[in-house]
C-alpha positions as CSV (number, residue, x, y, z in Angstrom):
1,M,-84.8,166.6,-31.8
2,R,-85.2,165.0,-28.5
3,T,-84.6,161.2,-28.3
4,G,-87.4,158.9,-27.0
5,G,-90.0,161.7,-27.9
6,K,-93.8,160.9,-28.6
7,G,-95.6,161.1,-31.8
8,V,-96.4,158.9,-34.8
9,G,-93.2,157.6,-36.3
10,G,-91.1,159.0,-33.4
11,N,-89.5,155.8,-32.9
12,G,-86.2,157.0,-31.7
13,A,-84.0,154.6,-29.7
14,G,-85.8,153.5,-26.8
15,G,-88.9,155.7,-28.0
16,K,-92.5,154.9,-28.2
17,G,-94.4,154.3,-31.4
18,A,-98.1,154.7,-32.1
19,G,-100.3,154.3,-29.1
20,G,-97.3,154.9,-26.8
21,R,-96.0,151.3,-27.0
22,S,-92.4,150.8,-27.1
23,A,-90.9,149.2,-30.2
24,G,-88.8,146.9,-28.4
25,P,-89.8,143.7,-26.8
26,K,-91.9,143.3,-23.6
27,R,-90.1,142.5,-20.5
28,G,-89.7,138.6,-20.5
29,G,-91.0,138.4,-23.9
30,R,-89.4,136.4,-26.9
31,P,-86.9,138.4,-29.2
32,A,-88.2,138.4,-32.8
33,A,-86.6,135.8,-35.0
34,A,-83.8,136.9,-37.2
35,G,-85.4,137.8,-40.6
36,A,-89.0,137.6,-39.4
37,P,-91.0,139.7,-41.6
38,R,-92.1,143.1,-40.0
39,G,-95.5,144.7,-40.2
40,P,-96.4,148.3,-40.8
41,G,-94.4,150.7,-38.6
42,G,-91.5,148.4,-38.3
43,K,-93.3,146.0,-35.9
44,A,-92.1,142.3,-36.1
45,K,-94.9,140.0,-37.3
46,R,-95.7,137.2,-34.8
47,P,-95.0,133.7,-36.3
48,S,-97.7,131.3,-36.7
49,H,-98.4,128.5,-34.4
50,D,-97.3,125.8,-36.7
51,A,-94.1,127.8,-37.4
52,R,-93.5,127.9,-33.8
53,R,-94.1,124.3,-33.2
54,S,-91.7,123.5,-36.1
55,A,-89.0,125.7,-34.7
56,R,-89.1,124.1,-31.3
57,A,-89.1,120.6,-32.6
58,T,-86.0,121.3,-34.7
59,A,-84.2,122.7,-31.7
60,R,-85.3,120.0,-29.3
61,P,-83.0,116.7,-29.2
62,R,-84.8,113.5,-30.2
63,P,-83.6,110.8,-27.7
64,E,-85.6,108.1,-29.5
65,R,-83.7,108.6,-32.8
66,E,-80.3,108.7,-31.0
67,E,-80.8,105.6,-29.1
68,A,-82.0,103.9,-32.3
69,E,-78.8,105.1,-34.0
70,I,-76.4,103.8,-31.2
71,R,-78.2,100.4,-31.1
72,T,-77.7,99.9,-34.8
73,E,-74.1,101.0,-34.8
74,P,-72.1,98.0,-36.2
75,T,-69.5,96.4,-33.7
76,R,-66.1,95.0,-34.5
77,N,-65.1,91.3,-33.7
78,P,-68.4,90.7,-31.7
79,A,-68.0,88.0,-29.0
80,P,-69.6,84.8,-29.9
81,H,-73.2,84.3,-28.5
82,H,-73.5,81.3,-26.1
83,P,-76.9,81.3,-24.6
84,V,-76.8,80.5,-20.9
85,P,-79.3,78.1,-19.7
86,R,-81.9,79.7,-17.1
87,A,-82.0,78.2,-13.7
88,A,-85.2,76.8,-12.6
89,G,-87.3,78.7,-10.3
90,P,-89.3,82.1,-10.2
91,R,-88.1,84.6,-12.7
92,K,-87.2,88.0,-11.6
93,P,-89.5,90.9,-12.8
94,A,-88.2,92.7,-15.8
95,A,-86.6,96.0,-15.1
96,Q,-89.1,99.0,-16.0
97,P,-88.1,101.3,-18.7
98,A,-86.8,104.7,-17.3
99,T,-88.9,107.6,-17.9
100,P,-88.3,110.1,-20.7
101,S,-87.2,112.7,-18.2
102,A,-84.8,110.6,-16.5
103,S,-83.1,109.1,-19.6
104,K,-83.3,112.3,-21.6
105,P,-80.0,112.7,-23.0
106,S,-78.4,116.1,-23.8
107,A,-78.1,117.3,-27.5
108,R,-74.6,118.4,-26.9
109,S,-73.2,115.2,-25.1
110,A,-75.0,112.3,-26.6
111,P,-73.9,109.1,-24.9
112,T,-71.6,106.6,-26.7
113,R,-71.3,103.0,-26.3
114,K,-68.0,101.0,-27.1
115,A,-68.0,97.8,-29.2
116,P,-67.5,94.8,-26.9
117,V,-64.1,93.4,-27.0
118,S,-63.4,89.5,-27.1
119,D,-60.9,87.9,-24.9
120,A,-60.5,84.9,-27.1
121,P,-57.4,84.9,-29.3
122,T,-58.0,85.1,-33.0
123,R,-57.5,82.4,-35.5
124,A,-54.3,84.3,-36.7
125,E,-52.8,84.4,-33.1
126,V,-53.4,80.9,-32.6
127,K,-51.8,79.9,-35.8
128,A,-48.8,82.1,-34.9
129,E,-48.4,80.6,-31.5
130,T,-48.5,77.1,-33.0
131,A,-46.1,77.8,-35.6
132,Q,-43.6,79.3,-33.0
133,V,-44.0,76.0,-31.0
134,L,-43.4,73.7,-33.9
135,A,-40.2,75.9,-34.9
136,T,-38.7,75.9,-31.4
137,G,-39.7,72.4,-30.2
138,V,-39.7,73.7,-26.6
139,Q,-41.6,71.4,-24.3
140,Q,-42.6,71.9,-20.7
141,L,-43.2,68.6,-18.9
142,V,-44.5,68.1,-15.4
143,V,-43.1,65.5,-13.2
144,T,-45.5,62.9,-11.9
145,A,-46.0,61.0,-8.6
146,D,-44.5,57.9,-10.4
147,E,-41.5,59.8,-11.6
148,N,-40.5,61.2,-8.2
149,E,-37.0,61.2,-7.2
150,M,-36.2,59.7,-10.6
151,R,-32.9,60.7,-12.3
152,I,-33.2,63.2,-15.2
153,D,-31.4,60.8,-17.5
154,R,-33.9,58.1,-16.7
155,F,-36.9,60.6,-16.9
156,L,-35.8,61.3,-20.3
157,E,-35.4,57.8,-21.4
158,S,-38.9,56.9,-20.1
159,R,-40.5,59.8,-21.7
160,F,-38.6,59.6,-25.1
161,P,-37.5,55.9,-25.6
162,Q,-36.1,56.6,-29.1
163,L,-33.9,59.4,-27.5
164,S,-30.1,58.3,-27.6
165,F,-28.1,58.2,-24.6
166,S,-25.4,60.5,-26.2
167,H,-28.1,63.1,-27.1
168,I,-29.1,63.3,-23.4
169,Q,-25.6,63.8,-22.3
170,R,-25.1,66.5,-24.9
171,I,-28.1,68.4,-24.1
172,V,-27.5,68.4,-20.5
173,R,-23.9,69.3,-20.8
174,K,-24.8,72.3,-22.8
175,G,-27.4,73.6,-20.1
176,E,-30.3,73.3,-22.5
177,L,-32.3,71.1,-20.1
178,R,-33.7,73.1,-17.0
179,V,-35.8,72.1,-14.0
180,N,-37.9,75.0,-12.8
181,G,-35.8,77.3,-14.6
182,K,-32.4,76.2,-13.3
183,R,-29.7,74.2,-15.1
184,A,-29.7,70.6,-14.1
185,D,-27.2,67.7,-14.3
186,S,-28.1,64.3,-15.8
187,K,-27.7,62.6,-12.3
188,D,-30.0,65.2,-10.3
189,R,-33.2,63.7,-8.8
190,L,-36.7,65.1,-9.8
191,E,-39.5,65.7,-7.3
192,E,-43.3,65.5,-8.1
193,G,-44.7,68.7,-9.6
194,Q,-41.4,70.1,-10.9
195,T,-41.3,71.5,-14.4
196,V,-38.7,70.1,-16.8
197,R,-37.9,72.3,-19.9
198,I,-37.1,70.1,-22.7
199,P,-35.1,71.6,-25.7
200,P,-35.7,70.8,-29.3
201,L,-35.0,67.0,-29.8
202,K,-33.6,64.8,-32.6
203,L,-35.5,61.8,-32.0
204,E,-34.3,58.7,-33.9
205,P,-37.0,57.1,-35.9
206,Q,-38.0,53.9,-34.7
207,E,-38.5,51.1,-37.4
208,Q,-41.9,49.7,-37.1
209,R,-40.9,46.3,-38.0
210,P,-43.1,43.3,-37.2
211,R,-41.7,41.4,-34.2
212,S,-40.5,37.8,-34.8
213,L,-42.0,35.5,-32.4
214,K,-39.2,33.1,-32.7
215,A,-36.8,36.0,-31.7
216,D,-39.0,37.0,-28.9
217,D,-39.1,33.3,-27.5
218,D,-35.3,33.1,-27.9
219,T,-34.7,36.4,-26.2
220,L,-37.3,35.2,-23.2
221,G,-35.5,31.8,-23.0
222,F,-32.2,33.6,-22.6
223,L,-33.3,35.8,-19.8
224,R,-34.9,32.8,-18.1
225,S,-31.6,31.0,-18.2
226,I,-29.6,33.9,-16.5
227,T,-32.2,34.7,-13.9
228,L,-31.1,34.2,-10.3
229,Y,-34.0,35.4,-8.6
230,E,-37.5,36.5,-9.3
231,D,-40.7,37.5,-7.6
232,D,-43.7,39.8,-8.5
233,D,-41.6,42.9,-8.1
234,V,-37.8,42.0,-8.7
235,I,-35.8,40.2,-11.0
236,V,-32.0,39.7,-10.4
237,L,-30.1,38.5,-13.5
238,N,-26.5,36.9,-13.8
239,K,-25.4,39.2,-16.7
240,P,-22.7,37.7,-18.8
241,A,-19.4,39.5,-19.4
242,G,-19.5,41.3,-22.9
243,L,-23.2,42.1,-22.7
244,A,-24.1,45.5,-22.5
245,V,-26.7,46.9,-20.0
246,Q,-27.9,49.9,-22.0
247,G,-27.5,51.0,-25.6
248,G,-24.8,53.2,-27.0
249,S,-22.8,53.9,-30.0
250,G,-22.8,51.0,-32.1
251,T,-24.6,48.8,-29.4
252,T,-27.5,47.0,-30.9
253,R,-28.0,44.1,-28.3
254,H,-28.3,45.0,-24.6
255,V,-30.1,44.1,-21.4
256,D,-32.5,47.1,-21.6
257,Q,-33.5,46.1,-25.0
258,M,-34.3,42.6,-24.1
259,L,-36.4,43.5,-21.3
260,D,-39.1,44.6,-23.9
261,V,-40.2,40.8,-24.1
262,L,-41.1,41.0,-20.3
263,T,-43.6,43.7,-20.8
264,D,-47.0,42.7,-19.1
265,K,-50.4,43.3,-20.3
266,S,-50.7,46.8,-18.6
267,G,-47.8,47.9,-20.7
268,Q,-45.3,48.1,-17.7
269,K,-41.9,47.1,-18.9
270,P,-39.2,46.2,-16.3
271,R,-36.7,48.8,-15.6
272,L,-33.0,49.0,-14.7
273,V,-32.1,49.9,-11.0
274,H,-28.5,50.1,-11.4
275,R,-25.8,49.4,-14.0
276,L,-22.8,47.2,-14.5
277,D,-20.0,47.9,-17.0
278,K,-20.1,45.9,-20.2
279,D,-17.3,43.6,-19.4
280,T,-18.3,43.0,-15.8
281,A,-20.4,39.9,-15.0
282,G,-22.6,39.1,-12.1
283,C,-25.8,40.3,-10.3
284,L,-27.9,42.9,-12.0
285,V,-31.1,44.0,-10.5
286,I,-34.3,44.6,-12.3
287,A,-37.5,46.3,-11.2
288,K,-40.7,44.9,-12.7
289,S,-42.9,48.0,-11.7
290,R,-42.6,51.8,-11.2
291,F,-43.0,51.3,-7.5
292,A,-40.2,48.8,-7.0
293,A,-38.0,50.9,-9.4
294,A,-38.5,53.9,-7.1
295,T,-38.1,52.0,-3.9
296,L,-35.0,50.3,-5.1
297,A,-33.5,53.5,-6.3
298,K,-33.8,55.0,-2.8
299,T,-32.1,51.8,-1.4
300,F,-29.1,52.3,-3.6
301,R,-29.0,55.9,-3.1
302,S,-29.1,55.6,0.7
303,R,-26.4,52.9,0.6
304,S,-28.6,50.4,2.1
305,A,-27.6,47.8,-0.5
306,R,-24.6,45.7,0.2
307,K,-22.7,44.8,-2.8
308,V,-19.6,42.3,-3.0
309,Y,-17.3,41.9,-5.8
310,W,-14.4,39.4,-6.7
311,A,-11.6,40.3,-8.6
312,L,-8.2,38.9,-9.7
313,V,-5.4,41.7,-9.6
314,A,-1.9,41.7,-10.5
315,G,0.4,41.4,-7.4
316,V,-0.4,41.2,-3.8
317,P,-1.4,44.1,-1.6
318,R,1.0,44.8,1.2
319,V,-1.9,45.2,3.5
320,R,-4.2,42.2,3.5
321,Q,-7.4,44.3,4.4
322,G,-7.6,47.9,3.7
323,R,-9.8,51.1,2.7
324,V,-9.3,53.2,-0.4
325,S,-10.7,56.7,-0.3
326,T,-10.2,59.2,-3.2
327,Y,-12.0,61.6,-5.3
328,L,-12.6,60.4,-8.8
329,A,-13.2,62.6,-11.9
330,R,-14.0,61.9,-15.6
331,E,-11.1,62.7,-18.0
332,E,-10.6,62.3,-21.6
333,A,-8.1,59.8,-22.7
334,Y,-5.7,60.2,-25.8
335,D,-7.6,57.7,-27.8
336,G,-11.1,59.7,-27.3
337,D,-12.0,57.2,-24.7
338,Q,-13.5,58.3,-21.2
339,R,-11.9,57.2,-18.0
340,M,-12.0,58.1,-14.3
341,A,-8.8,59.4,-12.6
342,V,-8.0,60.3,-9.0
343,A,-8.7,64.0,-8.5
344,Q,-8.3,66.4,-5.9
345,H,-11.2,67.7,-3.8
346,G,-12.6,70.7,-5.3
347,D,-11.5,69.8,-8.8
348,D,-14.1,70.1,-11.4
349,G,-16.6,67.0,-11.4
350,A,-14.6,65.4,-8.5
351,M,-16.8,62.9,-6.5
352,H,-15.7,61.1,-3.4
353,A,-15.4,57.4,-3.7
354,V,-14.8,54.7,-0.9
355,T,-14.0,51.2,-1.3
356,Y,-13.2,48.2,1.1
357,Y,-11.1,45.4,0.0
358,A,-9.6,42.1,1.5
359,V,-7.2,39.4,0.1
360,V,-8.8,36.1,0.0
361,E,-5.9,33.9,-1.6
362,T,-2.8,34.6,-3.5
363,A,-0.7,32.8,-6.1
364,A,3.2,33.0,-5.5
365,Q,3.1,36.7,-5.0
366,K,2.0,37.0,-8.7
367,L,-1.8,37.3,-8.4
368,A,-4.3,38.0,-5.7
369,W,-8.0,37.2,-5.5
370,L,-9.5,40.3,-3.8
371,S,-13.1,40.7,-2.4
372,L,-14.1,44.2,-2.9
373,K,-17.1,46.2,-1.3
374,P,-17.7,49.5,-2.6
375,V,-19.6,52.0,-0.3
376,T,-20.3,54.6,-2.9
377,G,-21.3,53.7,-6.5
378,R,-19.2,55.9,-8.9
379,T,-18.4,55.0,-12.5
380,H,-15.5,52.6,-12.8
381,Q,-14.7,52.8,-9.0
382,L,-13.3,49.6,-8.4
383,R,-11.3,49.5,-11.5
384,A,-9.8,52.9,-10.7
385,H,-9.1,52.1,-7.2
386,A,-7.6,48.9,-7.8
387,A,-5.2,50.7,-10.4
388,H,-4.7,53.5,-7.8
389,I,-3.3,51.0,-5.0
390,G,-0.9,49.5,-7.7
391,H,-2.8,46.4,-8.3
392,P,-5.0,46.6,-11.3
393,I,-7.5,44.1,-12.3
394,V,-6.3,41.5,-14.7
395,G,-7.6,42.1,-18.3
396,D,-8.8,45.6,-17.7
397,P,-7.9,47.3,-21.1
398,K,-8.5,50.9,-19.7
399,Y,-6.8,50.7,-16.1
400,F,-4.1,48.0,-16.2
401,N,-1.1,50.3,-16.1
402,I,1.7,47.9,-15.3
403,K,4.4,47.9,-18.1
404,N,5.9,44.8,-19.3
405,W,3.7,42.6,-17.2
406,E,3.1,39.1,-18.8
407,L,-0.3,37.4,-18.5
408,P,0.3,34.0,-16.9
409,G,-0.4,31.1,-19.6
410,G,-3.9,29.7,-19.6
411,I,-5.6,32.8,-18.3
412,Q,-7.7,34.8,-20.7
413,N,-7.1,38.5,-21.3
414,K,-10.6,39.4,-20.2
415,L,-11.7,41.6,-17.3
416,H,-11.6,39.4,-14.2
417,L,-14.4,41.2,-12.3
418,L,-17.6,39.8,-10.9
419,A,-20.5,41.4,-9.2
420,R,-20.6,38.4,-6.7
421,R,-23.4,39.2,-4.2
422,I,-26.2,41.7,-3.7
423,V,-28.1,42.1,-0.4
424,L,-30.8,44.6,-0.1
425,P,-34.2,44.9,1.5
426,H,-37.3,43.9,-0.3
427,P,-39.4,46.9,-2.0
428,R,-42.6,46.0,-0.3
429,G,-40.9,44.9,3.0
430,K,-41.0,41.2,2.5
431,G,-37.7,40.5,4.1
432,T,-34.3,40.6,2.5
433,I,-33.1,39.7,-1.1
434,D,-29.6,38.0,-0.9
435,V,-28.6,36.7,-4.1
436,S,-24.9,35.4,-5.3
437,A,-23.7,34.9,-8.9
438,P,-21.4,32.0,-10.0
439,L,-17.9,32.8,-11.6
440,P,-18.2,33.6,-15.2
441,P,-16.5,30.9,-17.6
442,H,-13.3,32.9,-18.1
443,M,-12.9,33.6,-14.4
444,R,-13.8,29.9,-13.4
445,Q,-10.8,28.7,-15.7
446,S,-8.5,31.2,-14.1
447,W,-9.7,29.9,-10.7
448,N,-8.9,26.4,-11.6
449,L,-5.6,27.2,-12.9
450,L,-4.6,29.0,-9.9
451,G,-5.9,26.3,-7.5
452,F,-8.4,28.8,-6.0
453,E,-11.7,27.2,-4.4
454,D,-14.8,29.2,-3.6
455,A,-14.2,30.2,0.1
456,P,-16.9,29.4,2.5
457,Y,-16.2,32.5,4.3
458,D,-15.8,36.0,2.6
459,P,-13.7,38.2,4.8
460,I,-15.3,41.4,3.3
461,V,-18.4,40.7,5.0
462,D,-17.1,42.4,8.2
463,A,-16.2,45.6,6.4
464,P,-18.1,48.6,7.9
465,D,-21.0,50.1,6.0
466,E,-20.5,53.8,5.8
């Protein structure tokens, strides 16, 4: 039998059926749907119009529904909506919707939209950060213009009045306090804009006791009685021997505390500009404002302030006028007290110190009245230098090192050192401040016993200013 032959029912492969028509589809025609019913002679039955329209609708993607599904998809952590006020003026025309042909998505690659992500921290993150700050207690403080060139220890005292002096020294010594990320010393000067990292602090609670008006009046009266000079910017006090300048271990009464009664209406409290040892009497400069404090601090730091001290020393120096130049470093004494000792250049903590001295009067080669002019301002500088040249100051409990030396009768065993005179330019350029302090009672008694008279001329005045 020949394939592809003619005749009824001769529907071989590629053959023709009745009427000579091919059983296969026409060129360019639609293939018969799978499972479609076939008519007589195996001819596929043409689907109805409704069936064809339903099939096309099923195969065609429906963008309207896809868009609706995307728009209604829930989002996570939606950003809070804050309506923005519309600016006045003509409104821009609204954007025209895209034509269906331009925005028609593909059925296989339907567009997806990501949920908006909020940049604001969550409440849990804020709580965690706050807990961390409270746990560590670390603070970052920025130096203000008023605090420019202030020493670090003074900066801490002003920011944290209830912080003890010993605690300040401890955190600095351990390297816990840093300026712009670098380790700092308590005597370093700060600059405006620097960032000071403050470690966790142990602040001593301040008792909120009602202030006694009578006590304040008594303190104010005492300060007035020892005032040698005062104007709108500066006070010079005649500090008595035995009165501490600042508080410390076991010290409850000191000058810095007394200055509270001089706080003005704007809340500004007078500030210490320099310090004197507890047992040293004489001129103590106080600034009444931050401006005056900053200006006077520069004056002392630049050595523009001239200071003259009087002292009674054991023995008589062979050289009547001289210069002492050494390095001084702090050392721990056997009794746990701190003292300054002569050191070598390069030693740990060694600082250069220069002092000029002159002999004013003597008493039988036993005692001498010295006038001293410190060029630098190191701790215990005059006391350490006097002991270094073999003539320690009478009544000095730390540096008097002459064995079997007997104190002359009638002279009290107290430190015979007086900050006699201070000369410095006025912080506002109003001339020069020149103030002298009288001898304290115990030194006045010694001067009378030894027959010393207040010299009209002080030989140390001609000493150079280095």
